[in-house]
C-alpha positions as CSV (number, residue, x, y, z in Angstrom):
1,M,27.9,-7.0,5.0
2,V,30.3,-6.4,2.4
3,I,32.8,-3.5,2.8
4,G,34.8,-4.2,-0.2
5,M,36.3,-6.9,-2.7
6,E,38.8,-6.5,-5.5
7,L,37.3,-5.9,-8.9
8,R,39.0,-9.2,-10.5
9,L,37.4,-11.2,-8.1
10,L,34.1,-9.6,-7.9
11,C,34.0,-9.8,-12.0
12,S,34.9,-13.2,-11.7
13,R,32.1,-14.4,-9.2
14,A,29.6,-12.5,-11.4
15,G,31.2,-14.4,-14.8
16,I,32.5,-11.1,-16.0
17,N,36.1,-10.8,-17.7
18,C,38.8,-8.6,-15.9
19,P,42.0,-8.0,-17.0
20,A,44.1,-9.5,-14.4
21,Y,46.3,-6.4,-14.2
22,E,43.4,-4.3,-13.0
23,G,42.3,-6.7,-10.5
24,S,44.1,-5.4,-7.6
25,I,41.4,-2.1,-7.7
26,E,39.4,-2.1,-4.3
27,I,35.3,-1.7,-4.9
28,T,33.4,-0.3,-1.8
29,G,30.0,-0.4,-3.7
30,I,28.1,-0.9,-7.3
31,V,25.3,1.7,-8.2
32,S,23.7,2.4,-11.7
33,D,22.9,6.1,-10.8
34,S,25.7,8.4,-11.5
35,R,24.0,10.8,-8.7
36,Q,25.0,7.7,-5.7
37,V,28.5,7.2,-6.8
38,C,30.9,7.5,-3.5
39,P,34.8,6.8,-3.8
40,G,35.8,3.1,-4.5
41,Y,32.5,2.5,-6.3
42,L,32.1,0.5,-9.3
43,Y,29.4,2.6,-11.8
44,V,27.5,0.4,-14.2
45,C,25.9,2.2,-17.4
46,I,22.3,1.6,-17.8
47,R,20.4,2.7,-20.8
48,G,17.4,3.9,-19.1
49,L,13.8,5.0,-20.7
50,H,14.9,8.6,-20.6
51,Y,18.5,8.9,-19.9
52,D,21.9,6.9,-21.3
53,G,23.9,6.1,-18.0
54,H,27.0,6.5,-20.4
55,D,26.5,9.9,-20.4
56,F,27.2,10.5,-17.2
57,I,30.7,8.7,-16.8
58,R,32.5,11.7,-16.6
59,Q,30.1,12.8,-13.3
60,A,30.7,9.3,-12.0
61,L,34.7,9.7,-12.3
62,G,34.4,13.0,-10.9
63,A,32.8,11.7,-7.8
64,G,35.2,8.9,-7.3
65,A,34.2,6.2,-9.2
66,S,36.9,3.4,-9.4
67,A,35.6,1.4,-12.4
68,I,33.0,1.4,-15.4
69,V,31.0,-0.9,-16.8
70,A,29.7,-0.2,-19.9
71,E,28.0,-1.8,-22.9
72,E,30.1,-3.0,-26.1
73,G,30.2,-0.7,-28.8
74,A,28.8,2.3,-26.8
75,P,30.2,5.7,-27.4
76,L,32.4,6.1,-24.1
77,G,33.9,9.7,-25.0
78,C,36.9,11.0,-23.6
79,V,37.8,8.9,-20.9
80,N,40.7,7.4,-21.6
81,D,42.3,7.5,-17.8
82,A,39.3,5.5,-16.5
83,F,39.3,2.0,-16.2
84,I,36.4,0.5,-18.5
85,I,35.1,-2.8,-18.7
86,T,32.6,-3.7,-21.3
87,V,30.1,-6.2,-21.5
88,P,27.4,-7.1,-24.0
89,G,24.5,-6.1,-21.7
90,T,25.1,-4.3,-18.7
91,R,21.5,-5.0,-17.2
92,Q,22.3,-8.7,-16.6
93,S,25.4,-7.8,-15.5
94,L,23.9,-5.3,-12.8
95,A,21.9,-7.8,-11.6
96,C,24.8,-10.5,-11.4
97,L,27.8,-8.2,-9.8
98,L,25.0,-7.5,-7.2
99,D,24.5,-11.1,-6.6
100,A,27.8,-11.6,-6.0
101,W,28.3,-8.7,-3.9
102,Y,25.8,-9.6,-1.5
103,G,26.9,-13.1,-1.3
104,F,25.0,-15.2,-3.9
105,P,21.6,-15.2,-2.0
106,S,20.4,-16.2,-5.4
107,R,22.4,-19.8,-4.7
108,K,21.0,-20.2,-0.9
109,M,17.1,-20.1,-1.6
110,K,14.6,-21.3,-3.8
111,F,12.5,-18.7,-5.8
112,V,8.9,-19.2,-7.2
113,A,7.7,-16.2,-9.4
114,V,4.4,-15.3,-10.9
115,T,3.7,-13.3,-14.0
116,G,0.8,-12.1,-15.6
117,T,-1.4,-9.1,-16.1
118,N,-3.8,-10.1,-13.3
119,G,-3.4,-12.2,-10.0
120,K,-0.2,-11.9,-9.1
121,T,-0.2,-11.0,-5.6
122,S,-3.3,-13.0,-5.0
123,V,-1.5,-16.0,-6.2
124,T,1.9,-15.0,-4.3
125,F,0.3,-14.4,-1.1
126,M,-1.7,-18.1,-1.4
127,L,1.5,-19.6,-2.1
128,K,3.2,-18.1,0.8
129,A,0.0,-19.3,3.2
130,I,0.5,-22.9,1.6
131,F,4.3,-22.8,2.4
132,E,4.4,-21.6,5.8
133,A,1.6,-24.2,6.3
134,A,4.2,-26.8,5.5
135,M,6.8,-25.3,8.1
136,F,8.9,-23.3,5.5
137,R,10.4,-20.1,6.1
138,C,9.0,-17.8,3.4
139,G,9.7,-14.6,2.1
140,L,7.6,-12.2,-0.3
141,I,8.3,-9.8,-2.5
142,G,5.5,-7.8,-4.5
143,T,3.1,-4.8,-5.0
144,V,1.6,-5.1,-1.5
145,S,4.9,-5.9,0.8
146,C,8.4,-7.0,1.0
147,L,8.4,-9.5,4.0
148,S,10.9,-11.7,5.4
149,A,9.8,-14.7,7.3
150,N,7.0,-12.2,8.3
151,R,9.2,-9.5,8.9
152,R,8.4,-6.5,7.1
153,L,11.5,-5.0,4.8
154,F,11.7,-1.4,3.9
155,C,11.2,-1.3,0.0
156,G,11.9,1.6,-1.7
157,N,11.8,3.3,-5.4
158,R,14.1,5.8,-7.3
159,D,10.9,6.7,-8.3
160,K,8.8,8.0,-5.4
161,L,5.9,8.6,-7.4
162,A,6.0,5.2,-9.3
163,N,4.3,1.7,-7.6
164,L,6.4,-0.7,-6.6
165,T,6.2,-4.6,-7.2
166,T,10.1,-5.7,-8.2
167,P,12.5,-3.4,-6.7
168,D,15.4,-2.0,-8.6
169,P,18.6,-4.5,-8.9
170,E,20.6,-2.0,-6.0
171,Q,17.4,-3.1,-3.7
172,L,16.3,-6.2,-4.8
173,Y,19.6,-8.3,-4.1
174,M,20.4,-6.7,-0.8
175,L,16.8,-7.7,0.2
176,L,17.4,-11.1,-0.9
177,A,20.7,-11.0,1.5
178,E,18.6,-10.2,4.1
179,M,16.0,-13.0,3.8
180,A,19.1,-15.2,3.5
181,A,20.4,-14.1,6.7
182,D,17.0,-14.8,8.6
183,N,16.9,-18.2,6.8
184,V,14.4,-18.0,4.2
185,E,13.8,-21.3,2.6
186,Y,11.1,-20.0,-0.5
187,V,11.0,-16.6,-2.1
188,F,8.1,-15.8,-3.6
189,I,7.9,-12.9,-6.4
190,E,6.0,-10.9,-8.3
191,A,7.9,-10.9,-11.5
192,T,6.4,-7.8,-13.5
193,S,6.9,-7.1,-17.0
194,H,9.2,-4.2,-16.7
195,A,11.2,-6.4,-14.3
196,L,11.9,-9.1,-16.7
197,W,12.0,-6.6,-19.9
198,L,14.7,-4.9,-17.7
199,D,16.6,-7.8,-16.8
200,K,16.2,-7.1,-12.9
201,L,15.7,-10.8,-12.2
202,S,18.8,-12.5,-14.6
203,A,20.9,-13.7,-11.6
204,L,17.8,-15.8,-10.6
205,W,17.1,-19.3,-11.6
206,F,13.2,-20.4,-10.6
207,D,12.3,-23.7,-9.5
208,A,8.7,-22.5,-10.4
209,A,7.0,-20.2,-12.7
210,I,3.5,-19.3,-12.6
211,F,1.8,-17.8,-15.5
212,T,-2.1,-16.2,-14.9
213,N,-3.3,-14.3,-18.0
214,L,-2.1,-12.1,-20.3
215,T,-4.4,-8.5,-21.0
216,P,-3.7,-5.0,-22.8
217,E,-1.6,-3.4,-20.0
218,H,1.7,-1.4,-20.1
219,L,1.2,-0.8,-23.7
220,D,2.6,3.0,-23.0
221,F,6.2,0.9,-22.1
222,H,6.2,-1.9,-24.4
223,G,4.6,-0.5,-27.2
224,S,2.7,-3.8,-28.6
225,M,1.5,-6.8,-27.0
226,E,3.9,-8.8,-28.6
227,N,6.5,-7.2,-26.9
228,Y,4.6,-7.2,-23.7
229,L,4.6,-11.0,-24.2
230,R,8.1,-11.4,-25.0
231,S,8.9,-9.7,-21.6
232,K,6.4,-12.5,-20.2
233,Q,7.8,-15.4,-21.8
234,K,11.7,-14.7,-20.4
235,L,10.6,-15.7,-17.1
236,F,10.2,-19.3,-18.4
237,R,13.4,-19.6,-20.2
238,Q,15.3,-19.5,-16.3
239,S,12.7,-21.7,-14.8
240,A,12.5,-25.6,-14.0
241,L,9.1,-25.5,-13.9
242,A,6.2,-23.6,-15.3
243,V,2.6,-23.8,-14.3
244,I,0.5,-22.2,-17.0
245,N,-3.1,-21.2,-17.2
246,A,-4.8,-23.0,-20.3
247,D,-7.5,-21.0,-20.5
248,S,-5.6,-17.9,-21.6
249,E,-5.1,-17.4,-25.2
250,Y,-1.5,-17.1,-25.1
251,Y,-1.1,-20.8,-23.4
252,N,0.6,-22.1,-26.3
253,D,3.1,-19.1,-26.6
254,I,4.2,-19.0,-23.0
255,A,4.7,-23.0,-23.3
256,E,6.8,-22.7,-26.0
257,A,9.2,-20.6,-24.3
258,C,9.5,-22.7,-21.5
259,V,12.8,-24.8,-20.9
260,G,11.5,-26.3,-18.0
261,R,8.6,-28.9,-17.3
262,V,5.4,-27.6,-18.2
263,V,1.8,-28.1,-15.9
264,S,-1.4,-27.1,-17.4
265,C,-4.3,-25.6,-15.4
266,S,-8.0,-25.1,-16.3
267,A,-11.0,-23.3,-14.4
268,T,-13.3,-23.4,-17.2
269,G,-12.9,-27.1,-18.9
270,V,-11.4,-25.2,-22.3
271,G,-8.1,-26.8,-21.2
272,A,-9.1,-30.7,-22.1
273,G,-6.4,-32.9,-21.0
274,C,-5.0,-30.6,-18.3
275,D,-2.7,-31.5,-15.8
276,Y,-5.1,-29.7,-13.1
277,T,-8.4,-28.9,-13.7
278,A,-11.3,-27.6,-11.4
279,T,-14.6,-29.2,-11.3
280,E,-17.7,-29.2,-9.7
281,I,-17.6,-25.5,-8.9
282,T,-19.8,-23.7,-6.3
283,D,-20.2,-20.0,-5.9
284,N,-20.9,-19.3,-2.1
285,G,-21.2,-15.6,-3.0
286,T,-19.5,-13.3,-0.4
287,E,-18.7,-16.6,1.6
288,G,-15.9,-17.7,-1.7
289,M,-15.7,-20.6,-3.9
290,S,-15.6,-24.2,-3.8
291,Y,-14.5,-26.8,-6.3
292,I,-13.0,-30.1,-6.8
293,L,-9.2,-30.1,-7.7
294,R,-8.6,-32.9,-10.4
295,S,-5.2,-34.2,-11.1
296,E,-3.1,-37.5,-11.6
297,R,-1.3,-36.8,-8.2
298,A,-4.6,-35.9,-6.2
299,V,-8.0,-35.4,-5.9
300,F,-9.2,-33.1,-3.1
301,R,-12.2,-30.6,-2.5
302,L,-10.8,-26.8,-2.0
303,K,-12.3,-24.1,-0.5
304,T,-11.6,-20.5,-0.6
305,Q,-12.8,-17.7,1.7
306,I,-12.2,-15.1,-1.3
307,P,-15.1,-14.2,-3.3
308,G,-15.4,-14.2,-7.1
309,K,-15.0,-16.7,-10.1
310,F,-11.3,-15.4,-10.7
311,S,-10.2,-17.1,-7.2
312,V,-10.7,-20.3,-8.8
313,I,-8.1,-20.1,-11.0
314,N,-5.8,-18.6,-8.8
315,T,-6.5,-20.9,-6.3
316,L,-6.1,-24.0,-8.5
317,Q,-2.7,-22.2,-9.8
318,A,-1.2,-22.3,-6.8
319,A,-2.2,-25.6,-5.3
320,A,-0.8,-26.9,-8.8
321,C,2.3,-25.4,-8.2
322,A,2.7,-26.3,-4.7
323,A,1.6,-30.0,-5.2
324,E,4.2,-30.3,-8.0
325,L,6.7,-28.8,-5.4
326,G,6.3,-31.4,-2.8
327,I,3.6,-30.1,-0.6
328,K,0.8,-32.8,0.7
329,P,-3.0,-31.9,-0.5
330,K,-4.3,-31.6,3.0
331,T,-1.7,-29.0,3.8
332,I,-2.7,-27.1,0.5
333,A,-6.4,-27.1,1.1
334,D,-5.9,-26.2,4.8
335,A,-4.0,-23.4,3.9
336,I,-6.3,-21.9,1.0
337,A,-9.2,-22.7,3.3
338,G,-7.7,-20.4,6.0
339,L,-6.6,-17.4,4.0
340,N,-9.6,-15.0,5.1
341,G,-8.5,-12.4,2.3
342,I,-5.8,-10.3,0.4
343,D,-5.1,-6.6,1.3
344,G,-7.3,-4.8,-1.6
345,R,-8.2,-8.0,-3.7
346,L,-11.9,-7.5,-3.1
347,E,-11.3,-7.2,0.6
348,K,-14.8,-6.3,2.4
349,V,-14.5,-3.1,4.5
350,K,-15.6,-3.7,7.7
351,L,-19.0,-1.0,8.5
352,G,-20.3,-1.8,12.0
353,Y,-23.6,-3.8,12.4
354,E,-26.1,-1.4,11.3
355,A,-24.7,-0.9,8.0
356,D,-27.3,-2.2,5.0
357,F,-25.1,-2.3,2.4
358,S,-21.4,-3.4,1.8
359,V,-17.9,-1.8,0.3
360,F,-15.3,-4.0,-1.3
361,I,-11.9,-2.9,-2.4
362,D,-10.1,-4.2,-5.1
363,Y,-7.3,-3.4,-7.2
364,A,-8.9,-3.8,-10.4
365,H,-6.9,-1.2,-12.7
366,T,-6.9,-2.9,-16.3
367,P,-10.0,-3.9,-18.5
368,D,-9.6,-7.6,-18.2
369,A,-9.2,-7.4,-14.4
370,L,-12.5,-4.9,-14.0
371,E,-14.7,-7.0,-16.0
372,N,-13.5,-10.3,-14.4
373,L,-14.2,-8.3,-11.3
374,L,-17.8,-6.9,-12.2
375,L,-18.8,-10.5,-13.6
376,S,-17.7,-11.9,-10.4
377,V,-19.7,-9.6,-8.0
378,R,-22.7,-9.6,-10.5
379,G,-22.4,-13.8,-10.0
380,F,-22.9,-13.4,-6.1
381,R,-25.5,-10.5,-5.5
382,K,-29.1,-11.1,-4.3
383,P,-31.7,-10.2,-6.4
384,G,-32.3,-6.3,-6.2
385,Q,-29.2,-5.4,-4.7
386,R,-27.1,-2.9,-7.0
387,V,-23.4,-3.1,-7.9
388,V,-22.3,0.4,-7.4
389,L,-18.8,0.6,-9.1
390,L,-16.5,3.8,-8.3
391,F,-13.2,4.0,-10.5
392,G,-10.9,6.2,-12.4
393,C,-7.5,5.7,-14.3
394,G,-4.1,6.4,-13.9
395,G,-2.4,9.3,-15.3
396,D,0.9,9.3,-17.1
397,R,-0.4,5.7,-18.4
398,D,-1.5,3.7,-21.4
399,K,-4.5,5.8,-22.4
400,G,-6.0,3.4,-24.8
401,K,-7.9,1.4,-21.8
402,R,-9.6,4.5,-20.5
403,P,-12.4,4.5,-23.1
404,V,-12.4,0.5,-22.8
405,M,-13.0,0.7,-19.1
406,G,-15.6,3.3,-19.2
407,E,-17.6,1.0,-21.7
408,I,-17.3,-1.9,-19.1
409,A,-18.2,0.1,-16.0
410,T,-21.4,1.4,-17.5
411,R,-22.4,-1.8,-19.1
412,L,-21.7,-4.4,-16.0
413,A,-22.3,-2.2,-13.5
414,D,-25.7,-0.6,-12.1
415,F,-24.2,2.7,-11.3
416,A,-20.9,3.9,-11.7
417,V,-19.2,7.1,-10.4
418,I,-16.2,8.0,-12.3
419,T,-13.4,9.9,-10.4
420,S,-9.5,10.3,-10.2
421,D,-7.1,7.6,-9.5
422,N,-3.3,8.8,-9.3
423,S,-3.3,11.5,-12.2
424,R,0.1,12.3,-11.7
425,S,1.1,14.9,-14.0
426,E,-2.1,14.6,-15.9
427,D,-5.3,17.0,-15.4
428,P,-7.7,14.2,-14.0
429,E,-10.5,15.8,-15.9
430,D,-8.6,15.1,-18.9
431,I,-8.2,11.3,-17.8
432,I,-12.2,11.3,-17.4
433,R,-12.9,12.9,-20.5
434,D,-11.2,9.9,-21.9
435,I,-13.3,7.5,-20.0
436,L,-16.4,9.2,-20.8
437,A,-15.2,8.3,-24.9
438,G,-16.1,4.7,-24.2
439,V,-19.6,5.6,-22.2
440,G,-21.7,6.2,-25.2
441,D,-25.5,6.6,-24.8
442,R,-25.7,5.2,-20.9
443,N,-26.5,7.4,-18.6
444,N,-25.9,4.8,-15.4
445,Y,-23.2,7.4,-13.9
446,T,-21.9,10.3,-12.7
447,V,-18.5,12.2,-12.0
448,V,-16.9,13.3,-9.1
449,V,-13.4,14.4,-10.0
450,D,-12.1,14.5,-6.4
451,R,-11.8,10.7,-5.2
452,R,-12.2,11.7,-1.1
453,K,-15.8,13.3,-2.1
454,A,-16.7,10.6,-4.8
455,I,-16.1,7.7,-2.0
456,E,-18.0,10.1,0.6
457,N,-20.8,10.7,-1.4
458,T,-21.2,7.2,-2.8
459,V,-21.3,5.8,1.0
460,V,-23.3,8.3,2.5
461,N,-25.8,8.1,-0.1
462,A,-25.8,4.0,-0.2
463,K,-29.3,2.2,-0.9
464,K,-30.1,-0.4,1.1
465,G,-28.4,-3.7,-0.4
466,D,-25.7,-1.8,-2.4
467,I,-22.5,-3.7,-3.2
468,I,-20.1,-0.8,-3.6
469,I,-16.8,-1.3,-5.4
470,L,-13.9,1.0,-4.7
471,A,-11.7,-0.1,-7.8
472,G,-8.2,0.8,-8.6
473,K,-6.4,1.5,-5.6
474,G,-6.5,-1.8,-3.6
475,H,-3.9,-1.8,-1.1
476,E,-2.5,1.6,-1.8
477,T,-2.8,4.1,1.2
478,Y,-1.9,7.1,-1.0
479,E,-3.0,9.4,-4.0
480,I,-0.4,11.1,-6.3
481,N,-1.2,14.2,-8.3
482,R,0.7,17.3,-9.5
483,A,1.3,18.2,-6.2
484,G,3.1,15.0,-5.3
485,R,2.1,11.8,-3.2
486,F,0.0,12.0,-0.1
487,P,-1.7,10.0,2.2
488,F,-5.0,8.4,0.9
489,N,-6.7,5.5,2.8
490,E,-10.0,4.4,0.9
491,K,-10.6,2.0,3.8
492,E,-10.9,4.7,6.4
493,I,-12.3,7.1,4.4
494,A,-15.4,4.9,3.6
495,Q,-15.5,3.7,7.5
496,A,-15.7,7.7,8.3
497,A,-18.6,8.2,5.7
498,A,-20.4,5.5,7.1
499,R,-20.1,6.7,10.6
500,Q,-21.3,10.2,9.3
501,R,-24.3,7.8,7.7
502,F,-25.5,6.4,10.5
503,N,-24.9,9.3,13.3
504,G,-26.1,11.8,11.0
């Protein structure tokens, strides 16, 4: 554990110019939140979404900060007595400083990142399973959990009402240091557009990066699809290998941004001449999918227990990446075949032998993900089975997707239950009204604002053969509204409702 480091040495290791005469200053910690400053700390000024860290330099100095890192040209006010280092970009500097502070975990492990609107969690878990089957010690950082050689690490967030996928730099590089201490060899990271745009991963070089897809999402943050795309492109400027979904309309945009070798994948045949293709695809319904993977390296059959057509491109890209990094085909095939599911990704809820219907939980919370999910379920349902969708839209998030999801839900599901989903500071009824704007004249839906009651009613009143999908929350075991964040386990709620149905 780092106790202290001379400022000159710290800056030198982080690639930051520091005047030699000030180098004897002892640094005892690094933060970008002025409220967390303690005596001897280095305070890094970050221009945030709501506040500018440069406005809090006085508070940081008052709390005992020994030095400040600020952006060139920033108005620093009357802080002439403070030692301030100026840099072109403080976000990049923060990542590099923290990496150096924790002994350069970035240099001790190999990194593979997955980015895209959908599929990040599934592909990272698949990669972890493959590399563990090849006897590598693995770490994982993502939406569902943070793991170091299968030891769960605490992964908090400054904003208690926000979902966490890629941690803030102060925690990210500490976690990576823990993984390095655990002798982890490969780390698989879900690289979100936010993390890339905010330079959280600036200190890392990736052995491989995977692009899954890009559909409208997070436009409340990025402002446009162009900016959203630009954030994804940043990843491929710091990766030796790019594994790109050629079925995506953004294939060329991502490929043009790559500085390393490009490998293309296609699960539809659209990408003719791709490096990896899926052929002879067989849909085995609730039992999963199978196909022949074809490439110059090898031709072999892949089977996955995870149902849905999207499992083909997910497994194909995971397999392609592993093969390009030297994993043998048999190891890849065995690992994918043995993976029986991923939390909240078309996860089947165990209801007992009495159940004559099924319940699945899925994280789909974007229009594209919801459409793909419903098309997949429609593809494996049997004649006479209803697809019943329960979903909502998050508050304080992109409002434009709400009517689009309402249209998709009522068009592709036989019956839709429209409810709340992490309404945050918004009124859930206002969110539902936005969703209903896309429904049009269809009447195959009902509205139950309370999500718990919606799940209970849907399960208790299920018809024989129904395929019920609880969409939007996936692995999450909490609900967020104006009152805060509280426990909410959809799996347990559905199971309790099923017991009530069976026991009267």
